[in-house]
VOBA-1610 file (N, C-alpha, C; in pm, whole numbers, padded with zeros to 5 digits, always signed):
BEGIN
Met-05431-02078+02343Met-05492-02194+02393Met-05407-02227+02531Ile-05500-02181+02663Ile-05471-02221+02777Ile-05396-02377+02820Gly-05437-02446+02776Gly-05366-02571+02811Gly-05228-02609+02744Gly-05170-02520+02657Gly-05070-02584+02565Gly-05105-02495+02448Cys-05022-02434+02367Cys-04934-02374+02299Cys-04980-02496+02157Ala-05067-02374+02046Ala-05059-02490+01924Ala-04984-02494+01829Asp-04900-02396+01848Asp-04837-02359+01731Asp-04693-02419+01789Pro-04607-02516+01636Pro-04537-02607+01676Pro-04396-02555+01711Thr-04321-02635+01757Thr-04164-02611+01787Thr-04077-02596+01576Ile-04125-02709+01597Ile-04082-02705+01429Ile-04176-02784+01337Gln-04201-02683+01215Gln-04289-02751+01083Gln-04205-02701+00969Gly-04243-02799+00841Gly-04206-02790+00755Gly-04168-02960+00635Thr-04155-02893+00527Thr-04233-02988+00419Thr-03986-03028+00433Phe-04031-03178+00334Phe-03964-03215+00283Phe-03939-03288+00164Gly-03839-03300+00050Gly-03916-03400-00064Gly-03802-03478-00095Thr-03832-03584-00214Thr-03730-03648-00273Thr-03713-03689-00414Asn-03682-03631-00555Asn-03655-03666-00684Asn-03588-03819-00676Phe-03617-03890-00760Phe-03558-04005-00799Phe-03577-04099-00937Ser-03473-04059-01019Ser-03513-04127-01159Ser-03423-04245-01145Trp-03444-04350-01233Trp-03363-04480-01236Trp-03427-04568-01388Lys-03373-04608-01470Lys-03428-04644-01564Lys-03589-04633-01589Gly-03600-04507-01659Gly-03756-04423-01703Gly-03801-04473-01607Phe-03810-04497-01459Phe-03886-04449-01356Phe-03849-04340-01318Gln-03988-04226-01263Gln-03928-04108-01209Gln-03992-04131-01048Leu-03947-04121-00924Leu-04061-04111-00814Leu-04021-03955-00766Asn-04143-03862-00696Asn-04125-03777-00636Asn-04210-03789-00548Met-04154-03750-00423Met-04258-03726-00274Met-04205-03634-00205Ile-04356-03552-00167Ile-04332-03413-00078Ile-04369-03468+00078Phe-04330-03455+00186Phe-04357-03478+00331Phe-04366-03370+00363Arg-04506-03342+00461Arg-04509-03258+00554Arg-04484-03315+00708Tyr-04436-03259+00783Tyr-04413-03254+00925Tyr-04451-03150+01017Ser-04459-03200+01154Ser-04462-03053+01275Ser-04478-03160+01385Cys-04381-03094+01458Cys-04331-03113+01628Cys-04366-03018+01710Gly-04429-03046+01845Gly-04419-02989+01966Gly-04531-02882+01988Gly-04674-02866+01966Gly-04772-02819+01897Gly-04821-02857+01969Tyr-04963-02821+02050Tyr-05067-02909+02099Tyr-05202-02846+02010Ile-05309-02946+02060Ile-05436-02975+02026Ile-05532-03004+02096Tyr-05620-02936+02089Tyr-05803-03006+02167Tyr-05863-03077+02061Asn-05823-03242+02109Asn-05915-03334+02040Asn-06064-03346+02045Gln-06114-03293+01991Gln-06253-03284+02005Gln-06291-03399+01988Thr-06225-03480+01848Thr-06310-03601+01842Thr-06296-03683+01936Leu-06239-03740+02074Leu-06223-03769+02143Leu-06349-03750+02257Val-06393-03634+02260Val-06550-03562+02372Val-06613-03623+02267Asp-06666-03564+02164Asp-06773-03576+02097Asp-06806-03754+02076Lys-06714-03836+02030Lys-06727-03962+02007Lys-06712-04068+02073Val-06639-04029+02192Val-06606-04113+02329Val-06670-04051+02477Gln-06583-03937+02482Gln-06684-03901+02619Gln-06851-03877+02642Asp-06878-03811+02507Asp-07048-03755+02517Asp-07086-03881+02400Ala-07060-03960+02384Ala-07086-04021+02305Ala-07241-04056+02306Asp-07334-04117+02217Asp-07498-04130+02214Asp-07547-04306+02209Leu-07525-04396+02302Leu-07501-04475+02306Leu-07639-04507+02193Arg-07723-04481+02150Arg-07814-04535+02074Arg-07728-04535+01919Tyr-07683-04504+01923Tyr-07582-04523+01780Tyr-07454-04606+01790Asn-07401-04669+01651Asn-07273-04715+01712Asn-07156-04549+01749Val-07074-04683+01858Val-07009-04607+01906Val-06866-04682+01951Asp-06790-04612+01903Asp-06605-04669+01965Asp-06630-04747+02064Arg-06519-04853+02067Arg-06491-04938+02181Arg-06460-04885+02278Arg-06444-04797+02260Arg-06325-04673+02376Arg-06486-04629+02504Val-06603-04634+02444Val-06700-04552+02524Val-06744-04690+02608Phe-06702-04804+02588Phe-06778-04867+02708Phe-06635-04936+02811Leu-06500-04951+02729Leu-06365-05016+02761Leu-06284-04912+02876Asp-06289-04799+02786Asp-06197-04665+02888Asp-06281-04600+02974Arg-06375-04648+03040Arg-06424-04512+03119Arg-06450-04585+03249Trp-06419-04483+03345Trp-06433-04459+03488Trp-06551-04613+03572Gln-06518-04715+03630Gln-06648-04784+03659Gln-06627-04832+03815Lys-06520-04841+03831Lys-06481-04893+04024Lys-06422-04745+04105Pro-06381-04746+04164Pro-06280-04672+04251Pro-06159-04715+04268Gly-06044-04619+04234Gly-05918-04626+04185Gly-05883-04648+04015Asp-05960-04652+03949Asp-05947-04666+03844Asp-05894-04503+03763Glu-05768-04549+03675Glu-05736-04454+03595Glu-05693-04438+03485Val-05854-04360+03387Val-05876-04376+03318Val-05908-04188+03239Met-05938-04172+03127Met-05924-04055+03092Met-06050-04021+03068Phe-06222-04090+03071Phe-06306-04074+03018Phe-06429-04160+03164Ala-06486-03978+03165Ala-06624-04018+03328Ala-06659-04120+03301Lys-06728-04176+03426Lys-06868-04304+03451Lys-06980-04208+03337Phe-07056-04341+03284Phe-07199-04328+03244Phe-07295-04264+03361Gly-07380-04206+03313Gly-07499-04152+03437Gly-07427-04004+03452Asp-07496-03925+03534Asp-07493-03780+03599Asp-07483-03725+03483Gly-07534-03701+03376Gly-07525-03608+03264Gly-07430-03703+03156Phe-07392-03780+03133Phe-07255-03797+03049Phe-07330-03931+02948Gly-07246-03974+02862Gly-07284-04043+02743Gly-07452-04053+02657Ala-07514-04099+02728Ala-07659-04138+02637Ala-07718-04036+02686Asn-07707-03945+02794Asn-07845-03854+02829Asn-07774-03779+02739Val-07932-03725+02702Val-07985-03599+02572Val-07970-03469+02673Gly-07889-03362+02600Gly-07863-03208+02645Gly-07730-03220+02750His-07641-03341+02786His-07539-03287+02822His-07402-03260+02739Ser-07336-03232+02750Ser-07197-03145+02680Ser-07094-03144+02762Thr-06968-03179+02766Thr-06851-03209+02821Thr-06793-03078+02831Lys-06749-02954+02928Lys-06705-02836+02922Lys-06550-02877+02882Pro-06515-02743+02798Pro-06342-02779+02770Pro-06293-02839+02894Thr-06177-02899+02860Thr-06100-02979+02953Thr-05969-03001+02907Ser-05843-03001+03013Ser-05730-02972+02964Ser-05708-03154+02964Arg-05817-03275+02968Arg-05758-03375+02928Arg-05773-03410+02813Phe-05792-03312+02732Phe-05818-03342+02578Phe-05749-03283+02480Ile-05659-03205+02572Ile-05552-03176+02504Ile-05413-03240+02493Glu-05361-03263+02376Glu-05269-03351+02336Glu-05155-03323+02242Lys-05017-03388+02257Lys-04935-03279+02164Lys-04984-03349+02039Asn-04950-03260+01935Asn-04977-03241+01777Asn-04858-03329+01719Asn-04791-03469+01699Asn-04725-03441+01608Asn-04736-03514+01514Tyr-04723-03458+01396Tyr-04759-03546+01287Tyr-04606-03602+01148Leu-04653-03673+01101Leu-04607-03653+00937Leu-04701-03736+00825Asp-04708-03607+00718Asp-04796-03685+00618Asp-04687-03708+00512Leu-04705-03781+00424Leu-04705-03835+00285Leu-04782-03716+00214Ala-04763-03605+00193Ala-04877-03491+00117Ala-04858-03502-00036Thr-04789-03566-00110Thr-04815-03583-00248Thr-04700-03711-00284Leu-04721-03802-00415Leu-04677-03918-00443Leu-04708-03900-00584Asn-04584-03888-00646Asn-04582-03892-00841Asn-04520-03997-00873Ile-04565-04055-00983Ile-04461-04187-01033Ile-04513-04174-01166Ala-04423-04216-01248Ala-04390-04175-01364Ala-04297-04266-01441Tyr-04315-04301-01567Tyr-04221-04421-01622Tyr-04212-04367-01798Asp-04143-04366-01828Asp-04114-04289-01959Asp-04089-04429-02100Ile-04217-04448-02123Ile-04204-04554-02235Ile-04141-04555-02400Asn-04074-04671-02413Asn-03948-04642-02497Asn-03982-04733-02581Met-04043-04775-02664Met-04092-04903-02766Met-04064-04911-02881Pro-03977-04986-03006Pro-03960-04944-03110Pro-04047-04889-03239Trp-04150-04980-03183Trp-04328-04928-03244Trp-04307-04758-03238Met-04282-04687-03169Met-04295-04514-03141Met-04261-04525-03247Lys-04128-04495-03297Lys-04085-04441-03403Lys-04168-04405-03494Arg-04200-04528-03546Arg-04265-04586-03685Arg-04407-04513-03709Ile-04507-04455-03606Ile-04585-04387-03590Ile-04531-04242-03569Gly-04413-04178-03584Gly-04401-04041-03512Gly-04405-04002-03340Leu-04399-04095-03292Leu-04458-04067-03156Leu-04315-04044-03059Lys-04267-03957-02987Lys-04117-03912-03016Lys-04149-03921-02813Arg-04280-03936-02775Arg-04220-03995-02591Arg-04364-03963-02567Leu-04374-04094-02507Leu-04528-04141-02468Leu-04469-04179-02286Lys-04527-04129-02185Lys-04528-04105-02050Lys-04704-04161-01974Ala-04646-04263-01855Ala-04772-04307-01779Ala-04730-04200-01653Thr-04838-04176-01624Thr-04825-04134-01442Thr-04935-04164-01377Phe-04893-04179-01239Phe-04971-04136-01127Phe-04961-04081-01031Tyr-05072-04006-00960Tyr-05087-03901-00890Tyr-05151-03894-00772Met-05077-03854-00606Met-05219-03930-00557Met-05162-03810-00404Asn-05266-03722-00389Asn-05264-03678-00216Asn-05288-03736-00144Asp-05234-03695-00023Asp-05245-03745+00119Asp-05264-03887+00126Val-05141-03912+00054Val-05131-04102+00088Val-05138-04140+00237Phe-05081-04077+00315Phe-05072-04110+00484Phe-05059-04030+00582His-05129-04053+00705His-05055-03955+00774His-05098-04047+00900Ile-04950-03997+00984Ile-04900-04088+01130Ile-04893-03933+01222Ser-04991-03999+01353Ser-04989-03835+01408Ser-04993-03900+01517Thr-04947-03828+01660Thr-04948-03856+01802Thr-05115-03839+01855Val-05167-03799+01756Val-05350-03743+01788Val-05387-03832+01742Lys-05489-03931+01781Lys-05597-04007+01704Lys-05741-03926+01712Gln-05767-03940+01539Gln-05855-03776+01568Gln-05956-03797+01446Glu-06074-03827+01430Glu-06134-03844+01262Glu-06038-03683+01179Arg-06016-03706+01050Arg-06012-03622+00989Arg-06148-03521+00893Gly-06142-03436+00842Gly-06173-03363+00791Gly-06339-03351+00844Ile-06348-03285+00978Ile-06416-03250+01070Ile-06484-03092+01048Ser-06351-03003+01028Ser-06406-02920+01046Ser-06338-02834+00853Tyr-06305-02948+00748Tyr-06308-02904+00633Tyr-06304-03029+00541Pro-06399-03021+00427Pro-06404-03135+00388Pro-06261-03214+00337Tyr-06209-03349+00371Tyr-06132-03425+00366Tyr-06168-03543+00230Ala-06086-03544+00138Ala-06094-03619+00056Ala-05897-03660-00026Arg-05877-03814-00022Arg-05786-03868-00071Arg-05799-03911-00235Asn-05730-03819-00337Asn-05767-03795-00453Asn-05639-03915-00547Phe-05685-03918-00630Phe-05544-04002-00745Phe-05597-03972-00897Ser-05492-03961-00973Ser-05544-03971-01102Ser-05395-04007-01180Val-05415-04064-01313Val-05362-04155-01371Val-05345-04050-01517Gly-05246-04064-01567Gly-05239-03989-01714Gly-05122-04065-01788Leu-05138-04032-01894Leu-05066-04084-02055Leu-05039-04001-02114Gln-04892-03945-02093Gln-04890-03808-02192Gln-04813-03850-02320Ala-04853-03795-02465Ala-04825-03857-02566Ala-04761-03732-02659Arg-04649-03704-02684Arg-04588-03612-02765Arg-04523-03659-02920Phe-04570-03599-03009Phe-04565-03638-03136Phe-04487-03495-03213
//
């Protein structure tokens, strides 16, 4: 990338496991600091927005309007905005530092231990909750799932051992 290197200075994962009175908590985080990314969302949804459709408020509030304005987005007209057939050429204006922290995986479990379990021959009963992509904090505000399907998934389970 000419305007900045996409490779982060540092990236990785870290996590924690915690148990207390039958509860278990497992979290895995991902992080990245120092890389740059071209924010195509700003180009598509703000700079080149089609005014015939629902648009982001920045389309109207953050554009150049009068001499002396210091804004990121060009004025309407001259091929910008709702004019069909125009697209903004790649520019360094939309290159942003890509620092983020994700809670990638969350597991919560509880070991149920009740007196009635022994009477029916149940040795273990465990309730579980799992979720991926719990949250994403980033210096770049962009749509997720543009180049790949994005879905936040969760599951609930009950494990029994006799």
